[in-house]
C-alpha positions as CSV (number, residue, x, y, z in Angstrom):
1,M,1.4,13.7,13.0
2,A,0.9,10.1,12.2
3,T,3.6,7.4,12.7
4,I,4.6,4.7,10.3
5,K,6.3,1.4,11.0
6,I,9.3,0.6,8.7
7,T,10.6,-3.0,8.6
8,Q,13.6,-4.2,6.7
9,V,12.6,-7.3,4.7
10,K,15.5,-7.7,2.3
11,S,19.2,-7.6,2.8
12,A,21.1,-4.5,1.6
13,I,24.1,-6.6,0.4
14,N,25.0,-5.8,-3.2
15,Y,23.1,-2.5,-3.1
16,P,24.8,0.9,-3.4
17,K,26.3,2.5,-0.3
18,K,23.8,5.3,-0.5
19,Q,21.0,2.9,0.1
20,K,22.8,1.3,3.0
21,D,23.4,4.8,4.5
22,T,19.7,5.6,4.1
23,L,18.7,2.5,6.1
24,K,21.2,3.5,8.8
25,A,19.7,7.0,8.8
26,L,16.2,5.5,9.3
27,G,17.6,3.6,12.4
28,I,17.5,0.2,10.8
29,S,20.6,-2.0,11.3
30,K,19.4,-5.6,11.0
31,L,17.1,-7.7,8.8
32,N,13.5,-7.9,10.1
33,Q,14.1,-4.9,12.5
34,T,11.1,-2.5,12.8
35,V,11.3,1.2,13.7
36,E,8.5,3.7,14.2
37,K,9.0,7.1,12.6
38,E,6.9,10.2,12.3
39,E,5.4,10.5,8.9
40,N,6.9,13.6,7.3
41,P,8.3,14.4,3.8
42,Q,11.9,13.7,4.8
43,I,11.1,10.2,6.1
44,L,8.8,9.4,3.2
45,G,11.6,10.4,0.8
46,M,14.1,8.1,2.5
47,V,11.5,5.2,2.5
48,R,10.9,5.8,-1.2
49,A,14.7,5.5,-1.9
50,V,14.8,2.0,-0.3
51,E,11.2,0.8,-0.9
52,H,12.5,-2.4,-2.5
53,L,14.2,-3.3,0.9
54,V,11.5,-2.4,3.4
55,K,7.9,-2.9,4.2
56,V,5.8,0.1,5.5
57,E,2.7,0.0,7.6
58,K,0.6,3.0,8.7
């Protein structure tokens, strides 16, 4: 499968705990941190939930 790069570009302060937990589940703990994940429906669903906080590259 293909991989995607997910970078946090906006702070999660003042956003619901569920969105903070989603970032943590993706492996992101700091601003401007980038992680590579395999592109699958579960990861894409998590990215969709926090799309306003992250930047995604194929």
